[in-house]
N, C-alpha and C positions, 0 to 999 in steps of 0.2 A: 504494500500500500504506500501511497505517497500523496502529499498535499491534501490532507483531510480537511484542514482549515475550519475547525469548529470555532464558532463565535462564543459570545457571552452566554452564560447560564441564566435563566432557563433557555434551552436550545430552541432555535427557530425551526420553521418547517423544513427549510433546506438541510439543516443539520440532522434533523430526525430522519429525513429521506436518505442521507448519507449512512447513518447507522443502520437503517433498514436494509440498504443495499449490502453493507458489510455482513450483516446477519444472514442474508440470503446466500451470499457466496460461501460463507463458512459452513452453513447448514447443508449445502448441496455438494460440497467438495471435501476432500480429505487432504490436509497439508501436514507437513512435518515442522514447519517454521513459518511464523509471521514476521516479516521484516518491514518496518515502517521507516521510510527514508525522508522524514522531516516535514515541517510545517503541519504539525498536528493541530495547531490552534492559530487564531489571529491574536498574537500576543498584545498588540497595541490596544485592541478593543476589549480585552478580556481582563476585568478587574479581579476575577476569581477563577483563574485558569484550572485549578485543581477540580473545581465543581464540574467544568466541562469535560476535562479528561476522565473524571470518574465515570461519566456516562459511557465513554468509549471503553474504559478498562473493565467496567462491570460487564459489558457485552463480551469482551474478549475472554473474561474469566469463565464464561459459560462453555467454552470450548477448551478441550485438553490439548492445546497446541502451544509450544514455547513462543514467546514474543521477544523480539529484539528491536531496539529503537535507536535512531540518531535524529538530531534536530536540524531545523532549517533556519533561514534568515528571519522568518516571521514569528517564530515561537517565542522569542525573548525580546520583542520590540517594546514591550510594556515595562512595568516596574519589577518584573521577576526575572532572575537570571536562570541559566541552565541548571545549576546545582539545585535550585528550588524545584525544577521540573524533574530532574533525575531522581531526587529523593522521593518523589511521589510514585516512581516506578515500583516502589515496594507494595503498592496497592495491587499490582498484577500478581495473580496466583502462579502464573507459569512463565515467569521471566527467564529468558534463556541464560544458560551458564556462559559467562564472559571470561575469556582468558586474556592475558597480556594487557590488562587495563592500564591506560595511561591518560592522565588528565593534565592538560596544559592550557592556560588562559581560558579556563572554564569549558574547554572542549574535551570530550571523552573519546578516545580511540580504544578499540578492543578487537579481539578475534573470536570467532566461533569455530570450534573444531568439529568436523563431520567425520564419523567413523563408519566403516563398512559393517553392516548388521551381522554378517556371517563370520567375517575374519577379525573384526574389531580393529582393523588396520585404518590408520588415518588416511583419508582419501581426498579431503577438501579442507582448506582453511579459508574462512570468510573474514576478510579485513573490513572493519567498519571505521570510517573517519567522520568526525564532526567537522563539516566544512565551514562552520562559522556563519557570520551574517554579512556585515558590511566592512569595507576597508576603511581605515582611519582617515584617509584623505580621498574624498569622492572625486577629486580632480585626477587622481591616479587610477582609481578603479572603484566602481560602484560596489561590487561584491568582494567579499573576502576570498583569499586564496588559502589553500592548505599550507600551514606553517612549516618552517624548517624543522622545528622540533618534531612535528608529526611525520615528516619525511624520514628523519633520523630514526624515529620509533619503528617505522615500517622496515627500514634497512636492518636494524638490529633484531627485530622480531622475525623477519624472514630467515635470517641466518640460523635461528633456533630449530627450524624444520629442515632436517637433512634428508628425509625421505621424499620421494617424488610425489607431489600432490598437484591437483588441478584447482587453482585458487581463484577466488572471485572477490571483488571489492564493492562496497556500498558507500554512498555519500549523498548529500542533498544537492549541492551546487555542482553542476558538471565541470569537468576539467576543460581548459582551453582547447585541448586536442579534439574535443567533440566537433569543433568548427572545421577540422580537417577532413571529416567524413564526407565522401562524395554523396551529395544529395540524391543523385540519380541511381545510387547503388544501395540504398537502404530498404529495409522492409518496415512497414508501419508508417506512421504520419510524421512528417518533418514540416510543420506548418508555422513555426516561428523561429526567430534567430536563437542561436545558442547563447544563453545569458550566463556565461562563465565569468570568472574574474578577468579583468583586463590586463593582468600581469600573470606571468607563468612562474610558479615557484619551483617547478622541477619534479613533481611527483611522478609524472608519466615516464620521464627519462629513467627513473629508478625502477619503475614497473617493467619497462622493456629490458633494462639492464639485467634484472634478476630473472626474468622470463618465467615467473611462476604464476602471476595473475593473468588469466586468459580472458576475463570479462569484467567490465565495470558497469554499475547500475547507478543512476542518479534520478532525481525528481526535478522540482523547481520550475521547469518550463512546461506549462499545462497543455500546450497544443503540440507537444512532441511526445511520441511514444515509440520512436524508431529504434532499430537496431542496425548498426553499421560496423565497419571494421577499419582500423587504421594501425599500421605497423604490427599486424597480427594480433591485435587486442580487440575484442568485441566491445564496442561502446554502445550502451543501451540506456534508454529511459524506461522508467516505470510508466504507469498510466494514472492520470489524475483521478483521485478517489472521491474528493469532496464536491458537493454541489454549491457550497457557500463561497465560490470563488470564480474567477474568469475561466474561459476556455470553452471551445466548441466540441471537444472530444467527448464521446459517450463515457460516462463515469464507470469505474470498475477497478480491477486489480490486475497485476501481472503475475501469472503463474510461471515460476522458473523450475524446470525439471533439471536437476543437477546430477551429473554422472561423474565418474572418475576421469573422464577424458573429454567431456563436452557439456554444453548446456542446450536446452531447448526451452523456448518461451511461448506463452500463449496468453492473450489478453482475455480476461473473463469480465464481461460487462454486466452491470446490474440489470 
């Protein structure tokens, strides 16, 4: 799920429609993990964000599926910081087990380790970056970039995994390299410009250098849900989930089928 954009509590008709769509998808399908890639709420408009998040978390608690979260640029535009939101994740009954947790400048990075059911062998490492919100100088870049400390965390964490794995990364704001994808060679919708940071901090270079992460997933741009490839890395968007925001795409979620050597993706609309 991405870009749920719940507003102030009590929730509006659009927000209730979003929760109904999520409930429908979770009731009709079987998943091993729910990954939420940011903008769960409208932070600026939400004076009691935990009340709104409780409605979402109570719904997710009715399904026995682990939940993992990273945040977007809108989540903390109001008076509450990311720590305040992270602390409320304790309300989730099935919060996914996070490894290699690292928090810098109120951004949490972590990994999720995926093991083969039969052999118990580690086959996938999911890297999760909090891509932040806005750059300190809007004349340089509107949106934040992945920080140097976060890149160093990836380098050191990647070195810990000596066995061969097929790895995937998640974040909210897409990397600048998404702009390099050939618009004529994508599957899915590419209907707005890629709104990445305007400066490149170098994470993609390290991803290519290490050669372990084969696919990245982002949110943020509501009229994009495409999948393309650049330098042998699959660059993907999720699908906008919430009705309380802009975008012409039909609302829904992205199903990712993850194997030890590939991914397959399918959009499930409400």
